[in-house]
PQR file of N, CA, C, O and H, with PARSE charges and radii, in Angstrom:
ATOM      1  N   MET A   1       0.837  -1.187   0.000 -0.4000 1.5000
ATOM      2  CA  MET A   1       0.000   0.000   0.000 -0.0000 2.0000
ATOM      3  C   MET A   1       0.877   1.245   0.000  0.5500 1.7000
ATOM      4  O   MET A   1       1.891   1.310   0.695 -0.5500 1.4000
ATOM      5  N   TRP A   2       0.471   2.222  -0.787 -0.4000 1.5000
ATOM      6  CA  TRP A   2       1.203   3.475  -0.867 -0.0000 2.0000
ATOM      7  C   TRP A   2       0.482   4.548  -0.061  0.5500 1.7000
ATOM      8  O   TRP A   2      -0.723   4.459   0.171 -0.5500 1.4000
ATOM      9  H   TRP A   2      -0.353   2.169  -1.352  0.4000 1.0000
ATOM     10  N   THR A   3       1.231   5.560   0.363 -0.4000 1.5000
ATOM     11  CA  THR A   3       0.687   6.678   1.133 -0.0000 2.0000
ATOM     12  C   THR A   3       1.188   7.979   0.520  0.5500 1.7000
ATOM     13  O   THR A   3       1.972   7.969  -0.430 -0.5500 1.4000
ATOM     14  H   THR A   3       2.210   5.633   0.175  0.4000 1.0000
ATOM     15  N   THR A   4       0.729   9.093   1.070 -0.4000 1.5000
ATOM     16  CA  THR A   4       1.175  10.388   0.559 -0.0000 2.0000
ATOM     17  C   THR A   4       2.638  10.665   0.884  0.5500 1.7000
ATOM     18  O   THR A   4       3.242  11.555   0.286 -0.5500 1.4000
ATOM     19  H   THR A   4       0.093   9.101   1.841  0.4000 1.0000
ATOM     20  N   SER A   5       3.211   9.924   1.813 -0.4000 1.5000
ATOM     21  CA  SER A   5       4.635  10.093   2.110 -0.0000 2.0000
ATOM     22  C   SER A   5       5.490   8.953   1.546  0.5500 1.7000
ATOM     23  O   SER A   5       6.718   9.036   1.561 -0.5500 1.4000
ATOM     24  H   SER A   5       2.721   9.201   2.299  0.4000 1.0000
ATOM     25  N   HIS A   6       4.855   7.903   1.056 -0.4000 1.5000
ATOM     26  CA  HIS A   6       5.550   6.759   0.464 -0.0000 2.0000
ATOM     27  C   HIS A   6       4.798   6.349  -0.801  0.5500 1.7000
ATOM     28  O   HIS A   6       3.768   5.678  -0.741 -0.5500 1.4000
ATOM     29  H   HIS A   6       3.857   7.836   1.043  0.4000 1.0000
ATOM     30  N   PHE A   7       5.336   6.767  -1.942 -0.4000 1.5000
ATOM     31  CA  PHE A   7       4.668   6.512  -3.221 -0.0000 2.0000
ATOM     32  C   PHE A   7       5.715   6.274  -4.296  0.5500 1.7000
ATOM     33  O   PHE A   7       6.884   6.604  -4.094 -0.5500 1.4000
ATOM     34  H   PHE A   7       6.173   7.312  -1.991  0.4000 1.0000
ATOM     35  N   PRO A   8       5.327   5.712  -5.432 -0.5600 1.5000
ATOM     36  CA  PRO A   8       6.267   5.442  -6.515  0.2800 2.0000
ATOM     37  C   PRO A   8       6.862   6.732  -7.096  0.5500 1.7000
ATOM     38  O   PRO A   8       6.211   7.777  -7.106 -0.5500 1.4000
ATOM     39  N   ALA A   9       8.077   6.646  -7.565 -0.4000 1.5000
ATOM     40  CA  ALA A   9       8.772   7.798  -8.144 -0.0000 2.0000
ATOM     41  C   ALA A   9       8.007   8.394  -9.323  0.5500 1.7000
ATOM     42  O   ALA A   9       8.100   9.597  -9.568 -0.5500 1.4000
ATOM     43  H   ALA A   9       8.607   5.797  -7.557  0.4000 1.0000
ATOM     44  N   ALA A  10       7.269   7.591 -10.043 -0.4000 1.5000
ATOM     45  CA  ALA A  10       6.514   8.071 -11.204 -0.0000 2.0000
ATOM     46  C   ALA A  10       5.430   9.068 -10.818  0.5500 1.7000
ATOM     47  O   ALA A  10       4.900   9.767 -11.681 -0.5500 1.4000
ATOM     48  H   ALA A  10       7.194   6.614  -9.844  0.4000 1.0000
ATOM     49  N   MET A  11       5.096   9.142  -9.543 -0.4000 1.5000
ATOM     50  CA  MET A  11       4.053  10.063  -9.082 -0.0000 2.0000
ATOM     51  C   MET A  11       4.623  11.381  -8.562  0.5500 1.7000
ATOM     52  O   MET A  11       3.860  12.271  -8.186 -0.5500 1.4000
ATOM     53  H   MET A  11       5.526   8.573  -8.841  0.4000 1.0000
ATOM     54  N   ARG A  12       5.935  11.523  -8.532 -0.4000 1.5000
ATOM     55  CA  ARG A  12       6.566  12.738  -7.987 -0.0000 2.0000
ATOM     56  C   ARG A  12       6.171  14.001  -8.732  0.5500 1.7000
ATOM     57  O   ARG A  12       6.017  15.060  -8.123 -0.5500 1.4000
ATOM     58  H   ARG A  12       6.555  10.800  -8.838  0.4000 1.0000
ATOM     59  N   SER A  13       6.007  13.897 -10.037 -0.4000 1.5000
ATOM     60  CA  SER A  13       5.734  15.095 -10.834 -0.0000 2.0000
ATOM     61  C   SER A  13       4.274  15.556 -10.746  0.5500 1.7000
ATOM     62  O   SER A  13       3.941  16.635 -11.235 -0.5500 1.4000
ATOM     63  H   SER A  13       6.132  13.037 -10.531  0.4000 1.0000
ATOM     64  N   LEU A  14       3.415  14.762 -10.139 -0.4000 1.5000
ATOM     65  CA  LEU A  14       2.006  15.133 -10.020 -0.0000 2.0000
ATOM     66  C   LEU A  14       1.822  16.160  -8.912  0.5500 1.7000
ATOM     67  O   LEU A  14       2.554  16.147  -7.922 -0.5500 1.4000
ATOM     68  H   LEU A  14       3.686  13.885  -9.742  0.4000 1.0000
ATOM     69  N   ASN A  15       0.843  17.053  -9.076 -0.4000 1.5000
ATOM     70  CA  ASN A  15       0.567  17.972  -7.980 -0.0000 2.0000
ATOM     71  C   ASN A  15      -0.056  17.181  -6.823  0.5500 1.7000
ATOM     72  O   ASN A  15      -0.430  16.021  -6.994 -0.5500 1.4000
ATOM     73  H   ASN A  15       0.249  17.064  -9.880  0.4000 1.0000
ATOM     74  N   VAL A  16      -0.164  17.791  -5.681 -0.4000 1.5000
ATOM     75  CA  VAL A  16      -0.545  17.083  -4.457 -0.0000 2.0000
ATOM     76  C   VAL A  16      -1.904  16.396  -4.572  0.5500 1.7000
ATOM     77  O   VAL A  16      -2.030  15.232  -4.192 -0.5500 1.4000
ATOM     78  H   VAL A  16       0.140  18.733  -5.542  0.4000 1.0000
ATOM     79  N   SER A  17      -2.914  17.079  -5.082 -0.4000 1.5000
ATOM     80  CA  SER A  17      -4.248  16.472  -5.152 -0.0000 2.0000
ATOM     81  C   SER A  17      -4.307  15.361  -6.196  0.5500 1.7000
ATOM     82  O   SER A  17      -4.962  14.340  -5.982 -0.5500 1.4000
ATOM     83  H   SER A  17      -2.812  18.024  -5.391  0.4000 1.0000
ATOM     84  N   THR A  18      -3.629  15.555  -7.320 -0.4000 1.5000
ATOM     85  CA  THR A  18      -3.598  14.521  -8.353 -0.0000 2.0000
ATOM     86  C   THR A  18      -2.818  13.309  -7.863  0.5500 1.7000
ATOM     87  O   THR A  18      -3.202  12.172  -8.138 -0.5500 1.4000
ATOM     88  H   THR A  18      -3.097  16.383  -7.494  0.4000 1.0000
ATOM     89  N   ARG A  19      -1.722  13.543  -7.138 -0.4000 1.5000
ATOM     90  CA  ARG A  19      -0.946  12.437  -6.580 -0.0000 2.0000
ATOM     91  C   ARG A  19      -1.781  11.646  -5.570  0.5500 1.7000
ATOM     92  O   ARG A  19      -1.737  10.416  -5.547 -0.5500 1.4000
ATOM     93  H   ARG A  19      -1.410  14.467  -6.915  0.4000 1.0000
ATOM     94  N   ALA A  20      -2.538  12.356  -4.740 -0.4000 1.5000
ATOM     95  CA  ALA A  20      -3.392  11.673  -3.759 -0.0000 2.0000
ATOM     96  C   ALA A  20      -4.407  10.782  -4.458  0.5500 1.7000
ATOM     97  O   ALA A  20      -4.680   9.671  -4.004 -0.5500 1.4000
ATOM     98  H   ALA A  20      -2.574  13.356  -4.759  0.4000 1.0000
ATOM     99  N   LYS A  21      -4.967  11.266  -5.563 -0.4000 1.5000
ATOM    100  CA  LYS A  21      -5.930  10.466  -6.326 -0.0000 2.0000
ATOM    101  C   LYS A  21      -5.231   9.273  -6.962  0.5500 1.7000
ATOM    102  O   LYS A  21      -5.781   8.172  -6.972 -0.5500 1.4000
ATOM    103  H   LYS A  21      -4.745  12.169  -5.932  0.4000 1.0000
ATOM    104  N   ALA A  22      -4.026   9.474  -7.494 -0.4000 1.5000
ATOM    105  CA  ALA A  22      -3.277   8.370  -8.090 -0.0000 2.0000
ATOM    106  C   ALA A  22      -2.970   7.301  -7.048  0.5500 1.7000
ATOM    107  O   ALA A  22      -3.060   6.107  -7.334 -0.5500 1.4000
ATOM    108  H   ALA A  22      -3.580  10.369  -7.486  0.4000 1.0000
ATOM    109  N   ILE A  23      -2.611   7.724  -5.845 -0.4000 1.5000
ATOM    110  CA  ILE A  23      -2.340   6.776  -4.755 -0.0000 2.0000
ATOM    111  C   ILE A  23      -3.600   6.004  -4.397  0.5500 1.7000
ATOM    112  O   ILE A  23      -3.559   4.791  -4.191 -0.5500 1.4000
ATOM    113  H   ILE A  23      -2.538   8.694  -5.612  0.4000 1.0000
ATOM    114  N   GLU A  24      -4.718   6.713  -4.325 -0.4000 1.5000
ATOM    115  CA  GLU A  24      -6.003   6.053  -4.032 -0.0000 2.0000
ATOM    116  C   GLU A  24      -6.324   4.996  -5.090  0.5500 1.7000
ATOM    117  O   GLU A  24      -6.686   3.868  -4.753 -0.5500 1.4000
ATOM    118  H   GLU A  24      -4.752   7.699  -4.492  0.4000 1.0000
ATOM    119  N   ILE A  25      -6.192   5.358  -6.356 -0.4000 1.5000
ATOM    120  CA  ILE A  25      -6.468   4.432  -7.457 -0.0000 2.0000
ATOM    121  C   ILE A  25      -5.501   3.255  -7.419  0.5500 1.7000
ATOM    122  O   ILE A  25      -5.909   2.104  -7.571 -0.5500 1.4000
ATOM    123  H   ILE A  25      -5.897   6.273  -6.629  0.4000 1.0000
ATOM    124  N   ALA A  26      -4.219   3.549  -7.216 -0.4000 1.5000
ATOM    125  CA  ALA A  26      -3.196   2.496  -7.192 -0.0000 2.0000
ATOM    126  C   ALA A  26      -3.469   1.495  -6.065  0.5500 1.7000
ATOM    127  O   ALA A  26      -3.339   0.287  -6.263 -0.5500 1.4000
ATOM    128  H   ALA A  26      -3.888   4.485  -7.093  0.4000 1.0000
ATOM    129  N   ASN A  27      -3.838   1.985  -4.906 -0.4000 1.5000
ATOM    130  CA  ASN A  27      -4.116   1.084  -3.785 -0.0000 2.0000
ATOM    131  C   ASN A  27      -5.339   0.208  -4.059  0.5500 1.7000
ATOM    132  O   ASN A  27      -5.369  -0.961  -3.674 -0.5500 1.4000
ATOM    133  H   ASN A  27      -3.943   2.967  -4.745  0.4000 1.0000
ATOM    134  N   GLN A  28      -6.344   0.776  -4.724 -0.4000 1.5000
ATOM    135  CA  GLN A  28      -7.509  -0.030  -5.095 -0.0000 2.0000
ATOM    136  C   GLN A  28      -7.118  -1.127  -6.083  0.5500 1.7000
ATOM    137  O   GLN A  28      -7.545  -2.273  -5.943 -0.5500 1.4000
ATOM    138  H   GLN A  28      -6.320   1.725  -5.036  0.4000 1.0000
ATOM    139  N   LEU A  29      -6.313  -0.777  -7.076 -0.4000 1.5000
ATOM    140  CA  LEU A  29      -5.868  -1.766  -8.056 -0.0000 2.0000
ATOM    141  C   LEU A  29      -4.979  -2.821  -7.400  0.5500 1.7000
ATOM    142  O   LEU A  29      -5.054  -4.003  -7.738 -0.5500 1.4000
ATOM    143  H   LEU A  29      -5.967   0.155  -7.189  0.4000 1.0000
ATOM    144  N   LEU A  30      -4.150  -2.394  -6.475 -0.4000 1.5000
ATOM    145  CA  LEU A  30      -3.276  -3.318  -5.752 -0.0000 2.0000
ATOM    146  C   LEU A  30      -4.097  -4.345  -4.966  0.5500 1.7000
ATOM    147  O   LEU A  30      -3.766  -5.530  -4.936 -0.5500 1.4000
ATOM    148  H   LEU A  30      -4.089  -1.434  -6.201  0.4000 1.0000
ATOM    149  N   GLU A  31      -5.169  -3.869  -4.335 -0.4000 1.5000
ATOM    150  CA  GLU A  31      -6.044  -4.770  -3.579 -0.0000 2.0000
ATOM    151  C   GLU A  31      -6.708  -5.803  -4.484  0.5500 1.7000
ATOM    152  O   GLU A  31      -6.918  -6.946  -4.077 -0.5500 1.4000
ATOM    153  H   GLU A  31      -5.437  -2.906  -4.359  0.4000 1.0000
ATOM    154  N   GLN A  32      -7.036  -5.402  -5.709 -0.4000 1.5000
ATOM    155  CA  GLN A  32      -7.664  -6.324  -6.649 -0.0000 2.0000
ATOM    156  C   GLN A  32      -6.692  -7.407  -7.104  0.5500 1.7000
ATOM    157  O   GLN A  32      -7.101  -8.520  -7.435 -0.5500 1.4000
ATOM    158  H   GLN A  32      -6.865  -4.473  -6.039  0.4000 1.0000
ATOM    159  N   GLY A  33      -5.407  -7.077  -7.118 -0.4000 1.5000
ATOM    160  CA  GLY A  33      -4.374  -8.057  -7.432 -0.0000 2.0000
ATOM    161  C   GLY A  33      -4.362  -8.573  -8.856  0.5500 1.7000
ATOM    162  O   GLY A  33      -3.833  -9.655  -9.109 -0.5500 1.4000
ATOM    163  H   GLY A  33      -5.074  -6.173  -6.850  0.4000 1.0000
ATOM    164  N   GLN A  34      -4.927  -7.833  -9.791 -0.4000 1.5000
ATOM    165  CA  GLN A  34      -5.006  -8.317 -11.158 -0.0000 2.0000
ATOM    166  C   GLN A  34      -3.846  -7.833 -12.039  0.5500 1.7000
ATOM    167  O   GLN A  34      -3.618  -8.385 -13.115 -0.5500 1.4000
ATOM    168  H   GLN A  34      -5.357  -6.954  -9.586  0.4000 1.0000
ATOM    169  N   LEU A  35      -3.114  -6.808 -11.589 -0.4000 1.5000
ATOM    170  CA  LEU A  35      -2.034  -6.244 -12.386 -0.0000 2.0000
ATOM    171  C   LEU A  35      -0.743  -6.240 -11.578  0.5500 1.7000
ATOM    172  O   LEU A  35      -0.768  -6.274 -10.348 -0.5500 1.4000
ATOM    173  H   LEU A  35      -3.299  -6.360 -10.714  0.4000 1.0000
ATOM    174  N   ASP A  36       0.395  -6.196 -12.290 -0.4000 1.5000
ATOM    175  CA  ASP A  36       1.662  -6.070 -11.577 -0.0000 2.0000
ATOM    176  C   ASP A  36       1.848  -4.604 -11.174  0.5500 1.7000
ATOM    177  O   ASP A  36       1.152  -3.724 -11.682 -0.5500 1.4000
ATOM    178  H   ASP A  36       0.415  -6.168 -13.289  0.4000 1.0000
ATOM    179  N   GLN A  37       2.778  -4.349 -10.270 -0.4000 1.5000
ATOM    180  CA  GLN A  37       2.940  -3.004  -9.712 -0.0000 2.0000
ATOM    181  C   GLN A  37       3.278  -1.955 -10.758  0.5500 1.7000
ATOM    182  O   GLN A  37       2.795  -0.826 -10.671 -0.5500 1.4000
ATOM    183  H   GLN A  37       3.343  -5.063  -9.858  0.4000 1.0000
ATOM    184  N   GLN A  38       4.092  -2.299 -11.738 -0.4000 1.5000
ATOM    185  CA  GLN A  38       4.448  -1.328 -12.770 -0.0000 2.0000
ATOM    186  C   GLN A  38       3.213  -0.878 -13.553  0.5500 1.7000
ATOM    187  O   GLN A  38       3.039   0.314 -13.808 -0.5500 1.4000
ATOM    188  H   GLN A  38       4.485  -3.216 -11.808  0.4000 1.0000
ATOM    189  N   ARG A  39       2.372  -1.812 -13.928 -0.4000 1.5000
ATOM    190  CA  ARG A  39       1.141  -1.466 -14.664 -0.0000 2.0000
ATOM    191  C   ARG A  39       0.174  -0.699 -13.783  0.5500 1.7000
ATOM    192  O   ARG A  39      -0.527   0.194 -14.258 -0.5500 1.4000
ATOM    193  H   ARG A  39       2.513  -2.780 -13.721  0.4000 1.0000
ATOM    194  N   ILE A  40       0.131  -1.039 -12.514 -0.4000 1.5000
ATOM    195  CA  ILE A  40      -0.731  -0.319 -11.573 -0.0000 2.0000
ATOM    196  C   ILE A  40      -0.323   1.144 -11.504  0.5500 1.7000
ATOM    197  O   ILE A  40      -1.178   2.029 -11.540 -0.5500 1.4000
ATOM    198  H   ILE A  40       0.700  -1.765 -12.128  0.4000 1.0000
ATOM    199  N   VAL A  41       0.967   1.404 -11.407 -0.4000 1.5000
ATOM    200  CA  VAL A  41       1.453   2.782 -11.316 -0.0000 2.0000
ATOM    201  C   VAL A  41       1.107   3.552 -12.583  0.5500 1.7000
ATOM    202  O   VAL A  41       0.591   4.667 -12.507 -0.5500 1.4000
ATOM    203  H   VAL A  41       1.661   0.685 -11.379  0.4000 1.0000
ATOM    204  N   VAL A  42       1.379   2.980 -13.726 -0.4000 1.5000
ATOM    205  CA  VAL A  42       1.090   3.652 -14.997 -0.0000 2.0000
ATOM    206  C   VAL A  42      -0.397   3.948 -15.123  0.5500 1.7000
ATOM    207  O   VAL A  42      -0.786   5.062 -15.473 -0.5500 1.4000
ATOM    208  H   VAL A  42       1.798   2.074 -13.788  0.4000 1.0000
ATOM    209  N   LYS A  43      -1.216   2.965 -14.842 -0.4000 1.5000
ATOM    210  CA  LYS A  43      -2.669   3.136 -14.965 -0.0000 2.0000
ATOM    211  C   LYS A  43      -3.193   4.164 -13.968  0.5500 1.7000
ATOM    212  O   LYS A  43      -4.033   4.992 -14.320 -0.5500 1.4000
ATOM    213  H   LYS A  43      -0.900   2.060 -14.558  0.4000 1.0000
ATOM    214  N   SER A  44      -2.713   4.123 -12.738 -0.4000 1.5000
ATOM    215  CA  SER A  44      -3.208   5.055 -11.723 -0.0000 2.0000
ATOM    216  C   SER A  44      -2.806   6.497 -12.044  0.5500 1.7000
ATOM    217  O   SER A  44      -3.587   7.420 -11.816 -0.5500 1.4000
ATOM    218  H   SER A  44      -2.031   3.450 -12.451  0.4000 1.0000
ATOM    219  N   VAL A  45      -1.604   6.695 -12.565 -0.4000 1.5000
ATOM    220  CA  VAL A  45      -1.170   8.044 -12.949 -0.0000 2.0000
ATOM    221  C   VAL A  45      -2.027   8.559 -14.109  0.5500 1.7000
ATOM    222  O   VAL A  45      -2.469   9.707 -14.088 -0.5500 1.4000
ATOM    223  H   VAL A  45      -0.969   5.945 -12.750  0.4000 1.0000
ATOM    224  N   ASP A  46      -2.262   7.725 -15.107 -0.4000 1.5000
ATOM    225  CA  ASP A  46      -3.109   8.123 -16.241 -0.0000 2.0000
ATOM    226  C   ASP A  46      -4.522   8.478 -15.783  0.5500 1.7000
ATOM    227  O   ASP A  46      -5.077   9.499 -16.189 -0.5500 1.4000
ATOM    228  H   ASP A  46      -1.903   6.792 -15.124  0.4000 1.0000
ATOM    229  N   GLU A  47      -5.091   7.637 -14.946 -0.4000 1.5000
ATOM    230  CA  GLU A  47      -6.459   7.879 -14.462 -0.0000 2.0000
ATOM    231  C   GLU A  47      -6.535   9.133 -13.594  0.5500 1.7000
ATOM    232  O   GLU A  47      -7.499   9.894 -13.685 -0.5500 1.4000
ATOM    233  H   GLU A  47      -4.641   6.807 -14.617  0.4000 1.0000
ATOM    234  N   ALA A  48      -5.537   9.348 -12.763 -0.4000 1.5000
ATOM    235  CA  ALA A  48      -5.528  10.530 -11.901 -0.0000 2.0000
ATOM    236  C   ALA A  48      -5.392  11.807 -12.727  0.5500 1.7000
ATOM    237  O   ALA A  48      -6.023  12.818 -12.418 -0.5500 1.4000
ATOM    238  H   ALA A  48      -4.754   8.730 -12.688  0.4000 1.0000
ATOM    239  N   ARG A  49      -4.577  11.764 -13.770 -0.4000 1.5000
ATOM    240  CA  ARG A  49      -4.455  12.932 -14.652 -0.0000 2.0000
ATOM    241  C   ARG A  49      -5.779  13.210 -15.353  0.5500 1.7000
ATOM    242  O   ARG A  49      -6.188  14.363 -15.486 -0.5500 1.4000
ATOM    243  H   ARG A  49      -4.064  10.943 -14.021  0.4000 1.0000
ATOM    244  N   ARG A  50      -6.439  12.157 -15.796 -0.4000 1.5000
ATOM    245  CA  ARG A  50      -7.752  12.313 -16.438 -0.0000 2.0000
ATOM    246  C   ARG A  50      -8.754  12.905 -15.442  0.5500 1.7000
ATOM    247  O   ARG A  50      -9.537  13.790 -15.788 -0.5500 1.4000
ATOM    248  H   ARG A  50      -6.106  11.220 -15.688  0.4000 1.0000
ATOM    249  N   TRP A  51      -8.720  12.409 -14.211 -0.4000 1.5000
ATOM    250  CA  TRP A  51      -9.592  12.910 -13.142 -0.0000 2.0000
ATOM    251  C   TRP A  51      -9.347  14.400 -12.907  0.5500 1.7000
ATOM    252  O   TRP A  51     -10.292  15.177 -12.769 -0.5500 1.4000
ATOM    253  H   TRP A  51      -8.084  11.691 -13.929  0.4000 1.0000
ATOM    254  N   ALA A  52      -8.073  14.791 -12.862 -0.4000 1.5000
ATOM    255  CA  ALA A  52      -7.726  16.192 -12.623 -0.0000 2.0000
ATOM    256  C   ALA A  52      -8.207  17.082 -13.758  0.5500 1.7000
ATOM    257  O   ALA A  52      -8.725  18.173 -13.518 -0.5500 1.4000
ATOM    258  H   ALA A  52      -7.306  14.160 -12.973  0.4000 1.0000
ATOM    259  N   ARG A  53      -8.039  16.618 -14.998 -0.4000 1.5000
ATOM    260  CA  ARG A  53      -8.504  17.412 -16.142 -0.0000 2.0000
ATOM    261  C   ARG A  53     -10.017  17.578 -16.104  0.5500 1.7000
ATOM    262  O   ARG A  53     -10.519  18.678 -16.333 -0.5500 1.4000
ATOM    263  H   ARG A  53      -7.618  15.731 -15.193  0.4000 1.0000
ATOM    264  N   CYS A  54     -10.735  16.532 -15.826 -0.4000 1.5000
ATOM    265  CA  CYS A  54     -12.199  16.603 -15.779 -0.0000 2.0000
ATOM    266  C   CYS A  54     -12.667  17.483 -14.632  0.5500 1.7000
ATOM    267  O   CYS A  54     -13.616  18.253 -14.782 -0.5500 1.4000
ATOM    268  H   CYS A  54     -10.327  15.638 -15.640  0.4000 1.0000
ATOM    269  N   GLY A  55     -12.013  17.373 -13.504 -0.4000 1.5000
ATOM    270  CA  GLY A  55     -12.374  18.187 -12.345 -0.0000 2.0000
ATOM    271  C   GLY A  55     -12.172  19.658 -12.602  0.5500 1.7000
ATOM    272  O   GLY A  55     -13.016  20.477 -12.238 -0.5500 1.4000
ATOM    273  H   GLY A  55     -11.242  16.748 -13.383  0.4000 1.0000
ATOM    274  N   ARG A  56     -11.054  20.008 -13.233 -0.4000 1.5000
ATOM    275  CA  ARG A  56     -10.787  21.411 -13.548 -0.0000 2.0000
ATOM    276  C   ARG A  56     -11.778  21.931 -14.575  0.5500 1.7000
ATOM    277  O   ARG A  56     -12.232  23.071 -14.484 -0.5500 1.4000
ATOM    278  H   ARG A  56     -10.369  19.343 -13.529  0.4000 1.0000
ATOM    279  N   ALA A  57     -12.112  21.102 -15.545 -0.4000 1.5000
ATOM    280  CA  ALA A  57     -13.062  21.518 -16.579 -0.0000 2.0000
ATOM    281  C   ALA A  57     -14.423  21.788 -15.956  0.5500 1.7000
ATOM    282  O   ALA A  57     -15.079  22.771 -16.301 -0.5500 1.4000
ATOM    283  H   ALA A  57     -11.743  20.175 -15.618  0.4000 1.0000
ATOM    284  N   ASP A  58     -14.854  20.923 -15.040 -0.4000 1.5000
ATOM    285  CA  ASP A  58     -16.135  21.123 -14.371 -0.0000 2.0000
ATOM    286  C   ASP A  58     -16.125  22.400 -13.549  0.5500 1.7000
ATOM    287  O   ASP A  58     -17.110  23.138 -13.545 -0.5500 1.4000
ATOM    288  H   ASP A  58     -14.321  20.124 -14.760  0.4000 1.0000
ATOM    289  N   ASN A  59     -15.025  22.674 -12.850 -0.4000 1.5000
ATOM    290  CA  ASN A  59     -14.919  23.882 -12.047 -0.0000 2.0000
ATOM    291  C   ASN A  59     -14.946  25.127 -12.920  0.5500 1.7000
ATOM    292  O   ASN A  59     -15.535  26.135 -12.531 -0.5500 1.4000
ATOM    293  H   ASN A  59     -14.225  22.075 -12.853  0.4000 1.0000
ATOM    294  N   ASP A  60     -14.320  25.080 -14.093 -0.4000 1.5000
ATOM    295  CA  ASP A  60     -14.320  26.219 -15.000 -0.0000 2.0000
ATOM    296  C   ASP A  60     -15.724  26.527 -15.499  0.5500 1.7000
ATOM    297  O   ASP A  60     -16.111  27.692 -15.593 -0.5500 1.4000
ATOM    298  H   ASP A  60     -13.842  24.261 -14.409  0.4000 1.0000
ATOM    299  N   VAL A  61     -16.483  25.493 -15.817 -0.4000 1.5000
ATOM    300  CA  VAL A  61     -17.849  25.683 -16.286 -0.0000 2.0000
ATOM    301  C   VAL A  61     -18.687  26.343 -15.192  0.5500 1.7000
ATOM    302  O   VAL A  61     -19.428  27.289 -15.462 -0.5500 1.4000
ATOM    303  H   VAL A  61     -16.168  24.547 -15.741  0.4000 1.0000
ATOM    304  N   LEU A  62     -18.572  25.850 -13.962 -0.4000 1.5000
ATOM    305  CA  LEU A  62     -19.325  26.432 -12.862 -0.0000 2.0000
ATOM    306  C   LEU A  62     -18.918  27.868 -12.599  0.5500 1.7000
ATOM    307  O   LEU A  62     -19.770  28.714 -12.327 -0.5500 1.4000
ATOM    308  H   LEU A  62     -17.970  25.083 -13.742  0.4000 1.0000
ATOM    309  N   ALA A  63     -17.633  28.154 -12.675 -0.4000 1.5000
ATOM    310  CA  ALA A  63     -17.152  29.516 -12.455 -0.0000 2.0000
ATOM    311  C   ALA A  63     -17.697  30.462 -13.514  0.5500 1.7000
ATOM    312  O   ALA A  63     -18.064  31.593 -13.195 -0.5500 1.4000
ATOM    313  H   ALA A  63     -16.941  27.467 -12.895  0.4000 1.0000
ATOM    314  N   ASN A  64     -17.756  30.028 -14.757 -0.4000 1.5000
ATOM    315  CA  ASN A  64     -18.269  30.857 -15.839 -0.0000 2.0000
ATOM    316  C   ASN A  64     -19.758  31.118 -15.685  0.5500 1.7000
ATOM    317  O   ASN A  64     -20.238  32.174 -16.097 -0.5500 1.4000
ATOM    318  H   ASN A  64     -17.457  29.110 -15.016  0.4000 1.0000
ATOM    319  N   GLN A  65     -20.490  30.195 -15.113 -0.4000 1.5000
ATOM    320  CA  GLN A  65     -21.927  30.354 -14.949 -0.0000 2.0000
ATOM    321  C   GLN A  65     -22.262  31.371 -13.861  0.5500 1.7000
ATOM    322  O   GLN A  65     -23.315  32.007 -13.915 -0.5500 1.4000
ATOM    323  H   GLN A  65     -20.100  29.337 -14.779  0.4000 1.0000
ATOM    324  N   THR A  66     -21.383  31.531 -12.876 -0.4000 1.5000
ATOM    325  CA  THR A  66     -21.691  32.429 -11.772 -0.0000 2.0000
ATOM    326  C   THR A  66     -21.160  33.838 -11.975  0.5500 1.7000
ATOM    327  O   THR A  66     -21.428  34.717 -11.156 -0.5500 1.4000
ATOM    328  H   THR A  66     -20.528  31.015 -12.832  0.4000 1.0000
ATOM    329  N   ARG A  67     -20.415  34.072 -13.042 -0.4000 1.5000
ATOM    330  CA  ARG A  67     -19.879  35.408 -13.293 -0.0000 2.0000
ATOM    331  C   ARG A  67     -20.972  36.310 -13.838  0.5500 1.7000
ATOM    332  O   ARG A  67     -21.768  35.886 -14.675 -0.5500 1.4000
ATOM    333  H   ARG A  67     -20.197  33.358 -13.707  0.4000 1.0000
ATOM    334  N   PRO A  68     -21.017  37.544 -13.371 -0.5600 1.5000
ATOM    335  CA  PRO A  68     -22.025  38.471 -13.907  0.2800 2.0000
ATOM    336  C   PRO A  68     -21.677  38.853 -15.341  0.5500 1.7000
ATOM    337  O   PRO A  68     -20.512  38.842 -15.737 -0.5500 1.4000
ATOM    338  N   PHE A  69     -22.691  39.186 -16.098 -0.4000 1.5000
ATOM    339  CA  PHE A  69     -22.462  39.603 -17.484 -0.0000 2.0000
ATOM    340  C   PHE A  69     -21.865  40.994 -17.500  0.5500 1.7000
ATOM    341  O   PHE A  69     -22.197  41.834 -16.663 -0.5500 1.4000
ATOM    342  H   PHE A  69     -23.638  39.196 -15.777  0.4000 1.0000
ATOM    343  N   ALA A  70     -20.978  41.233 -18.460 -0.4000 1.5000
ATOM    344  CA  ALA A  70     -20.317  42.536 -18.556 -0.0000 2.0000
ATOM    345  C   ALA A  70     -21.141  43.493 -19.392  0.5500 1.7000
ATOM    346  O   ALA A  70     -20.745  44.642 -19.585 -0.5500 1.4000
ATOM    347  H   ALA A  70     -20.708  40.551 -19.140  0.4000 1.0000
TER
END
């Protein structure tokens, strides 16, 4: 199991929230035991990046909706 203080080197470049999501995903995949650790890390980083992009996009849409018209 990985933690926010003990995680694979491939997750170092992720920002804190994206890394936390990657760790969460990686630990879930690890528990399932269907993939080797290298594939788990790659998949969790990809999924966390996708999660971060979608989350930011959703926040941008909401922010644009609440702005007053000029």
